[in-house]
PDB file with one MODEL, atoms N, CA, C and O in Angstrom:
MODEL        1
ATOM      1  N   MET A   1      50.431 234.981 -49.462  1.00  0.00           N
ATOM      2  CA  MET A   1      50.762 234.752 -50.852  1.00  0.00           C
ATOM      3  C   MET A   1      50.192 235.900 -51.676  1.00  0.00           C
ATOM      4  O   MET A   1      48.982 236.125 -51.682  1.00  0.00           O
ATOM      5  N   THR A   2      51.042 236.606 -52.352  1.00  0.00           N
ATOM      6  CA  THR A   2      50.626 237.731 -53.175  1.00  0.00           C
ATOM      7  C   THR A   2      50.205 237.223 -54.547  1.00  0.00           C
ATOM      8  O   THR A   2      50.895 236.421 -55.175  1.00  0.00           O
ATOM      9  N   GLN A   3      49.062 237.710 -54.988  1.00  0.00           N
ATOM     10  CA  GLN A   3      48.512 237.251 -56.253  1.00  0.00           C
ATOM     11  C   GLN A   3      47.884 238.430 -56.980  1.00  0.00           C
ATOM     12  O   GLN A   3      47.207 239.256 -56.369  1.00  0.00           O
ATOM     13  N   VAL A   4      48.110 238.505 -58.281  1.00  0.00           N
ATOM     14  CA  VAL A   4      47.534 239.565 -59.108  1.00  0.00           C
ATOM     15  C   VAL A   4      46.819 238.902 -60.273  1.00  0.00           C
ATOM     16  O   VAL A   4      47.417 238.143 -61.036  1.00  0.00           O
ATOM     17  N   LEU A   5      45.539 239.198 -60.400  1.00  0.00           N
ATOM     18  CA  LEU A   5      44.759 238.678 -61.516  1.00  0.00           C
ATOM     19  C   LEU A   5      44.649 239.765 -62.575  1.00  0.00           C
ATOM     20  O   LEU A   5      44.345 240.917 -62.266  1.00  0.00           O
ATOM     21  N   LEU A   6      44.897 239.392 -63.819  1.00  0.00           N
ATOM     22  CA  LEU A   6      44.815 240.353 -64.916  1.00  0.00           C
ATOM     23  C   LEU A   6      43.366 240.632 -65.267  1.00  0.00           C
ATOM     24  O   LEU A   6      42.561 239.712 -65.407  1.00  0.00           O
ATOM     25  N   GLY A   7      43.043 241.898 -65.408  1.00  0.00           N
ATOM     26  CA  GLY A   7      41.719 242.277 -65.840  1.00  0.00           C
ATOM     27  C   GLY A   7      41.649 242.268 -67.354  1.00  0.00           C
ATOM     28  O   GLY A   7      42.662 242.114 -68.036  1.00  0.00           O
ATOM     29  N   GLU A   8      40.446 242.433 -67.870  1.00  0.00           N
ATOM     30  CA  GLU A   8      40.283 242.487 -69.323  1.00  0.00           C
ATOM     31  C   GLU A   8      40.948 243.739 -69.860  1.00  0.00           C
ATOM     32  O   GLU A   8      40.796 244.819 -69.290  1.00  0.00           O
ATOM     33  N   ASN A   9      41.679 243.602 -70.944  1.00  0.00           N
ATOM     34  CA  ASN A   9      42.388 244.712 -71.604  1.00  0.00           C
ATOM     35  C   ASN A   9      43.395 245.399 -70.690  1.00  0.00           C
ATOM     36  O   ASN A   9      43.709 246.572 -70.893  1.00  0.00           O
ATOM     37  N   GLU A  10      43.906 244.690 -69.690  1.00  0.00           N
ATOM     38  CA  GLU A  10      44.913 245.274 -68.797  1.00  0.00           C
ATOM     39  C   GLU A  10      46.299 244.881 -69.305  1.00  0.00           C
ATOM     40  O   GLU A  10      46.547 243.722 -69.637  1.00  0.00           O
ATOM     41  N   GLY A  11      47.176 245.842 -69.358  1.00  0.00           N
ATOM     42  CA  GLY A  11      48.530 245.572 -69.833  1.00  0.00           C
ATOM     43  C   GLY A  11      49.376 244.897 -68.774  1.00  0.00           C
ATOM     44  O   GLY A  11      49.084 244.972 -67.580  1.00  0.00           O
ATOM     45  N   ILE A  12      50.413 244.248 -69.221  1.00  0.00           N
ATOM     46  CA  ILE A  12      51.311 243.544 -68.296  1.00  0.00           C
ATOM     47  C   ILE A  12      52.063 244.538 -67.420  1.00  0.00           C
ATOM     48  O   ILE A  12      52.418 244.215 -66.286  1.00  0.00           O
ATOM     49  N   ASP A  13      52.309 245.738 -67.929  1.00  0.00           N
ATOM     50  CA  ASP A  13      53.025 246.748 -67.151  1.00  0.00           C
ATOM     51  C   ASP A  13      52.238 247.172 -65.914  1.00  0.00           C
ATOM     52  O   ASP A  13      52.797 247.271 -64.822  1.00  0.00           O
ATOM     53  N   SER A  14      50.951 247.419 -66.084  1.00  0.00           N
ATOM     54  CA  SER A  14      50.144 247.835 -64.933  1.00  0.00           C
ATOM     55  C   SER A  14      49.972 246.689 -63.939  1.00  0.00           C
ATOM     56  O   SER A  14      49.931 246.920 -62.731  1.00  0.00           O
ATOM     57  N   ALA A  15      49.873 245.458 -64.436  1.00  0.00           N
ATOM     58  CA  ALA A  15      49.751 244.312 -63.542  1.00  0.00           C
ATOM     59  C   ALA A  15      51.046 244.112 -62.761  1.00  0.00           C
ATOM     60  O   ALA A  15      51.010 243.797 -61.572  1.00  0.00           O
ATOM     61  N   LEU A  16      52.175 244.292 -63.413  1.00  0.00           N
ATOM     62  CA  LEU A  16      53.461 244.170 -62.738  1.00  0.00           C
ATOM     63  C   LEU A  16      53.612 245.259 -61.679  1.00  0.00           C
ATOM     64  O   LEU A  16      54.129 245.008 -60.590  1.00  0.00           O
ATOM     65  N   ARG A  17      53.167 246.447 -62.000  1.00  0.00           N
ATOM     66  CA  ARG A  17      53.211 247.557 -61.037  1.00  0.00           C
ATOM     67  C   ARG A  17      52.355 247.240 -59.814  1.00  0.00           C
ATOM     68  O   ARG A  17      52.773 247.477 -58.681  1.00  0.00           O
ATOM     69  N   ARG A  18      51.152 246.700 -60.046  1.00  0.00           N
ATOM     70  CA  ARG A  18      50.290 246.315 -58.916  1.00  0.00           C
ATOM     71  C   ARG A  18      50.926 245.215 -58.075  1.00  0.00           C
ATOM     72  O   ARG A  18      50.850 245.235 -56.846  1.00  0.00           O
ATOM     73  N   PHE A  19      51.562 244.240 -58.761  1.00  0.00           N
ATOM     74  CA  PHE A  19      52.220 243.151 -58.045  1.00  0.00           C
ATOM     75  C   PHE A  19      53.347 243.678 -57.160  1.00  0.00           C
ATOM     76  O   PHE A  19      53.463 243.287 -55.999  1.00  0.00           O
ATOM     77  N   LYS A  20      54.169 244.558 -57.705  1.00  0.00           N
ATOM     78  CA  LYS A  20      55.270 245.122 -56.937  1.00  0.00           C
ATOM     79  C   LYS A  20      54.756 245.899 -55.731  1.00  0.00           C
ATOM     80  O   LYS A  20      55.344 245.837 -54.652  1.00  0.00           O
ATOM     81  N   ARG A  21      53.663 246.629 -55.911  1.00  0.00           N
ATOM     82  CA  ARG A  21      53.082 247.388 -54.806  1.00  0.00           C
ATOM     83  C   ARG A  21      52.560 246.455 -53.716  1.00  0.00           C
ATOM     84  O   ARG A  21      52.736 246.728 -52.528  1.00  0.00           O
ATOM     85  N   GLN A  22      51.923 245.363 -54.113  1.00  0.00           N
ATOM     86  CA  GLN A  22      51.407 244.394 -53.138  1.00  0.00           C
ATOM     87  C   GLN A  22      52.542 243.718 -52.388  1.00  0.00           C
ATOM     88  O   GLN A  22      52.447 243.514 -51.178  1.00  0.00           O
ATOM     89  N   VAL A  23      53.608 243.370 -53.084  1.00  0.00           N
ATOM     90  CA  VAL A  23      54.768 242.749 -52.432  1.00  0.00           C
ATOM     91  C   VAL A  23      55.387 243.719 -51.435  1.00  0.00           C
ATOM     92  O   VAL A  23      55.769 243.330 -50.331  1.00  0.00           O
ATOM     93  N   SER A  24      55.482 244.980 -51.831  1.00  0.00           N
ATOM     94  CA  SER A  24      56.050 245.985 -50.940  1.00  0.00           C
ATOM     95  C   SER A  24      55.184 246.183 -49.700  1.00  0.00           C
ATOM     96  O   SER A  24      55.702 246.253 -48.585  1.00  0.00           O
ATOM     97  N   ASN A  25      53.882 246.274 -49.886  1.00  0.00           N
ATOM     98  CA  ASN A  25      52.976 246.477 -48.757  1.00  0.00           C
ATOM     99  C   ASN A  25      52.937 245.272 -47.826  1.00  0.00           C
ATOM    100  O   ASN A  25      52.751 245.428 -46.620  1.00  0.00           O
ATOM    101  N   ALA A  26      53.109 244.086 -48.371  1.00  0.00           N
ATOM    102  CA  ALA A  26      53.082 242.878 -47.554  1.00  0.00           C
ATOM    103  C   ALA A  26      54.374 242.700 -46.767  1.00  0.00           C
ATOM    104  O   ALA A  26      54.408 241.923 -45.812  1.00  0.00           O
ATOM    105  N   GLY A  27      55.436 243.401 -47.148  1.00  0.00           N
ATOM    106  CA  GLY A  27      56.701 243.300 -46.441  1.00  0.00           C
ATOM    107  C   GLY A  27      57.483 242.043 -46.766  1.00  0.00           C
ATOM    108  O   GLY A  27      58.302 241.593 -45.964  1.00  0.00           O
ATOM    109  N   ILE A  28      57.241 241.481 -47.920  1.00  0.00           N
ATOM    110  CA  ILE A  28      57.891 240.233 -48.294  1.00  0.00           C
ATOM    111  C   ILE A  28      59.391 240.440 -48.514  1.00  0.00           C
ATOM    112  O   ILE A  28      60.196 239.638 -48.040  1.00  0.00           O
ATOM    113  N   LEU A  29      59.776 241.498 -49.221  1.00  0.00           N
ATOM    114  CA  LEU A  29      61.189 241.725 -49.491  1.00  0.00           C
ATOM    115  C   LEU A  29      61.953 242.045 -48.212  1.00  0.00           C
ATOM    116  O   LEU A  29      63.087 241.599 -48.039  1.00  0.00           O
ATOM    117  N   ALA A  30      61.343 242.809 -47.323  1.00  0.00           N
ATOM    118  CA  ALA A  30      62.004 243.110 -46.047  1.00  0.00           C
ATOM    119  C   ALA A  30      62.220 241.841 -45.246  1.00  0.00           C
ATOM    120  O   ALA A  30      63.257 241.681 -44.602  1.00  0.00           O
ATOM    121  N   ASP A  31      61.256 240.944 -45.278  1.00  0.00           N
ATOM    122  CA  ASP A  31      61.380 239.678 -44.570  1.00  0.00           C
ATOM    123  C   ASP A  31      62.478 238.813 -45.174  1.00  0.00           C
ATOM    124  O   ASP A  31      63.228 238.166 -44.443  1.00  0.00           O
ATOM    125  N   VAL A  32      62.579 238.795 -46.489  1.00  0.00           N
ATOM    126  CA  VAL A  32      63.625 238.020 -47.157  1.00  0.00           C
ATOM    127  C   VAL A  32      65.000 238.578 -46.793  1.00  0.00           C
ATOM    128  O   VAL A  32      65.927 237.819 -46.514  1.00  0.00           O
ATOM    129  N   ARG A  33      65.128 239.897 -46.796  1.00  0.00           N
ATOM    130  CA  ARG A  33      66.410 240.501 -46.435  1.00  0.00           C
ATOM    131  C   ARG A  33      66.766 240.189 -44.986  1.00  0.00           C
ATOM    132  O   ARG A  33      67.932 239.956 -44.670  1.00  0.00           O
ATOM    133  N   TYR A  34      65.778 240.182 -44.115  1.00  0.00           N
ATOM    134  CA  TYR A  34      66.011 239.915 -42.694  1.00  0.00           C
ATOM    135  C   TYR A  34      66.492 238.483 -42.477  1.00  0.00           C
ATOM    136  O   TYR A  34      67.352 238.244 -41.630  1.00  0.00           O
ATOM    137  N   HIS A  35      65.953 237.541 -43.224  1.00  0.00           N
ATOM    138  CA  HIS A  35      66.304 236.143 -43.045  1.00  0.00           C
ATOM    139  C   HIS A  35      67.464 235.682 -43.929  1.00  0.00           C
ATOM    140  O   HIS A  35      67.841 234.511 -43.893  1.00  0.00           O
ATOM    141  N   ARG A  36      68.021 236.578 -44.707  1.00  0.00           N
ATOM    142  CA  ARG A  36      69.137 236.222 -45.565  1.00  0.00           C
ATOM    143  C   ARG A  36      70.368 235.948 -44.707  1.00  0.00           C
ATOM    144  O   ARG A  36      70.568 236.597 -43.681  1.00  0.00           O
ATOM    145  N   HIS A  37      71.174 235.012 -45.115  1.00  0.00           N
ATOM    146  CA  HIS A  37      72.323 234.600 -44.297  1.00  0.00           C
ATOM    147  C   HIS A  37      73.375 235.698 -44.213  1.00  0.00           C
ATOM    148  O   HIS A  37      73.792 236.073 -43.117  1.00  0.00           O
ATOM    149  N   PHE A  38      73.806 236.215 -45.353  1.00  0.00           N
ATOM    150  CA  PHE A  38      74.870 237.217 -45.365  1.00  0.00           C
ATOM    151  C   PHE A  38      74.274 238.613 -45.359  1.00  0.00           C
ATOM    152  O   PHE A  38      73.319 238.893 -46.083  1.00  0.00           O
ATOM    153  N   GLU A  39      74.841 239.484 -44.541  1.00  0.00           N
ATOM    154  CA  GLU A  39      74.394 240.864 -44.465  1.00  0.00           C
ATOM    155  C   GLU A  39      75.582 241.756 -44.838  1.00  0.00           C
ATOM    156  O   GLU A  39      76.654 241.652 -44.243  1.00  0.00           O
ATOM    157  N   THR A  40      75.384 242.617 -45.811  1.00  0.00           N
ATOM    158  CA  THR A  40      76.472 243.489 -46.238  1.00  0.00           C
ATOM    159  C   THR A  40      76.757 244.518 -45.145  1.00  0.00           C
ATOM    160  O   THR A  40      75.883 244.799 -44.325  1.00  0.00           O
ATOM    161  N   PRO A  41      77.954 245.080 -45.120  1.00  0.00           N
ATOM    162  CA  PRO A  41      78.282 246.069 -44.091  1.00  0.00           C
ATOM    163  C   PRO A  41      77.349 247.284 -44.095  1.00  0.00           C
ATOM    164  O   PRO A  41      77.030 247.831 -43.040  1.00  0.00           O
ATOM    165  N   ILE A  42      76.916 247.698 -45.282  1.00  0.00           N
ATOM    166  CA  ILE A  42      76.003 248.843 -45.357  1.00  0.00           C
ATOM    167  C   ILE A  42      74.663 248.484 -44.716  1.00  0.00           C
ATOM    168  O   ILE A  42      74.097 249.282 -43.970  1.00  0.00           O
ATOM    169  N   GLU A  43      74.156 247.285 -45.007  1.00  0.00           N
ATOM    170  CA  GLU A  43      72.892 246.854 -44.410  1.00  0.00           C
ATOM    171  C   GLU A  43      73.011 246.743 -42.900  1.00  0.00           C
ATOM    172  O   GLU A  43      72.083 247.091 -42.171  1.00  0.00           O
ATOM    173  N   LYS A  44      74.152 246.259 -42.433  1.00  0.00           N
ATOM    174  CA  LYS A  44      74.370 246.120 -40.994  1.00  0.00           C
ATOM    175  C   LYS A  44      74.364 247.490 -40.318  1.00  0.00           C
ATOM    176  O   LYS A  44      73.752 247.662 -39.264  1.00  0.00           O
ATOM    177  N   ARG A  45      75.054 248.473 -40.931  1.00  0.00           N
ATOM    178  CA  ARG A  45      75.078 249.827 -40.373  1.00  0.00           C
ATOM    179  C   ARG A  45      73.681 250.427 -40.328  1.00  0.00           C
ATOM    180  O   ARG A  45      73.291 251.037 -39.333  1.00  0.00           O
ATOM    181  N   LYS A  46      72.921 250.249 -41.422  1.00  0.00           N
ATOM    182  CA  LYS A  46      71.560 250.790 -41.462  1.00  0.00           C
ATOM    183  C   LYS A  46      70.685 250.162 -40.394  1.00  0.00           C
ATOM    184  O   LYS A  46      69.924 250.856 -39.720  1.00  0.00           O
ATOM    185  N   ARG A  47      70.793 248.834 -40.235  1.00  0.00           N
ATOM    186  CA  ARG A  47      69.971 248.133 -39.255  1.00  0.00           C
ATOM    187  C   ARG A  47      70.313 248.597 -37.843  1.00  0.00           C
ATOM    188  O   ARG A  47      69.420 248.800 -37.020  1.00  0.00           O
ATOM    189  N   LYS A  48      71.605 248.766 -37.561  1.00  0.00           N
ATOM    190  CA  LYS A  48      72.014 249.214 -36.240  1.00  0.00           C
ATOM    191  C   LYS A  48      71.575 250.656 -35.979  1.00  0.00           C
ATOM    192  O   LYS A  48      71.193 250.995 -34.859  1.00  0.00           O
ATOM    193  N   ALA A  49      71.628 251.502 -37.006  1.00  0.00           N
ATOM    194  CA  ALA A  49      71.196 252.892 -36.846  1.00  0.00           C
ATOM    195  C   ALA A  49      69.704 252.966 -36.557  1.00  0.00           C
ATOM    196  O   ALA A  49      69.269 253.745 -35.709  1.00  0.00           O
ATOM    197  N   VAL A  50      68.921 252.158 -37.261  1.00  0.00           N
ATOM    198  CA  VAL A  50      67.473 252.143 -37.026  1.00  0.00           C
ATOM    199  C   VAL A  50      67.176 251.630 -35.618  1.00  0.00           C
ATOM    200  O   VAL A  50      66.315 252.173 -34.925  1.00  0.00           O
ATOM    201  N   ALA A  51      67.887 250.586 -35.197  1.00  0.00           N
ATOM    202  CA  ALA A  51      67.673 250.036 -33.861  1.00  0.00           C
ATOM    203  C   ALA A  51      68.043 251.066 -32.792  1.00  0.00           C
ATOM    204  O   ALA A  51      67.338 251.200 -31.791  1.00  0.00           O
ATOM    205  N   ALA A  52      69.129 251.785 -32.996  1.00  0.00           N
ATOM    206  CA  ALA A  52      69.536 252.812 -32.035  1.00  0.00           C
ATOM    207  C   ALA A  52      68.506 253.934 -31.980  1.00  0.00           C
ATOM    208  O   ALA A  52      68.192 254.446 -30.905  1.00  0.00           O
ATOM    209  N   ARG A  53      67.983 254.311 -33.142  1.00  0.00           N
ATOM    210  CA  ARG A  53      66.965 255.354 -33.193  1.00  0.00           C
ATOM    211  C   ARG A  53      65.712 254.920 -32.427  1.00  0.00           C
ATOM    212  O   ARG A  53      65.131 255.702 -31.674  1.00  0.00           O
ATOM    213  N   ARG A  54      65.306 253.671 -32.628  1.00  0.00           N
ATOM    214  CA  ARG A  54      64.131 253.157 -31.913  1.00  0.00           C
ATOM    215  C   ARG A  54      64.385 253.120 -30.412  1.00  0.00           C
ATOM    216  O   ARG A  54      63.521 253.488 -29.615  1.00  0.00           O
ATOM    217  N   LYS A  55      65.563 252.679 -30.041  1.00  0.00           N
ATOM    218  CA  LYS A  55      65.904 252.571 -28.617  1.00  0.00           C
ATOM    219  C   LYS A  55      65.877 253.946 -27.958  1.00  0.00           C
ATOM    220  O   LYS A  55      65.408 254.092 -26.830  1.00  0.00           O
ATOM    221  N   ARG A  56      66.382 254.953 -28.669  1.00  0.00           N
ATOM    222  CA  ARG A  56      66.392 256.308 -28.152  1.00  0.00           C
ATOM    223  C   ARG A  56      64.987 256.863 -27.950  1.00  0.00           C
ATOM    224  O   ARG A  56      64.721 257.531 -26.951  1.00  0.00           O
ATOM    225  N   THR A  57      64.090 256.591 -28.889  1.00  0.00           N
ATOM    226  CA  THR A  57      62.747 257.166 -28.802  1.00  0.00           C
ATOM    227  C   THR A  57      61.878 256.464 -27.779  1.00  0.00           C
ATOM    228  O   THR A  57      60.953 257.080 -27.249  1.00  0.00           O
ATOM    229  N   PHE A  58      62.141 255.184 -27.478  1.00  0.00           N
ATOM    230  CA  PHE A  58      61.291 254.446 -26.548  1.00  0.00           C
ATOM    231  C   PHE A  58      61.762 254.515 -25.110  1.00  0.00           C
ATOM    232  O   PHE A  58      61.140 253.912 -24.236  1.00  0.00           O
ATOM    233  N   LYS A  59      62.840 255.230 -24.837  1.00  0.00           N
ATOM    234  CA  LYS A  59      63.318 255.366 -23.460  1.00  0.00           C
ATOM    235  C   LYS A  59      62.449 256.263 -22.661  1.00  0.00           C
ATOM    236  O   LYS A  59      62.711 256.485 -21.479  1.00  0.00           O
TER     237      LYS A  59
ENDMDL
END
């Protein structure tokens, strides 16, 4: 669970930036995209290209 506590005299912009960075580092958005039911054709192509690249390097 990602949580950001506001410091004294801290603006909402900097807190939002920290929150976005924490979400990105935790991999939450990638996990949501992975478990999403519908996958767009572009996402499917990208996923297959990454998988092929990994398969090639681990041989």
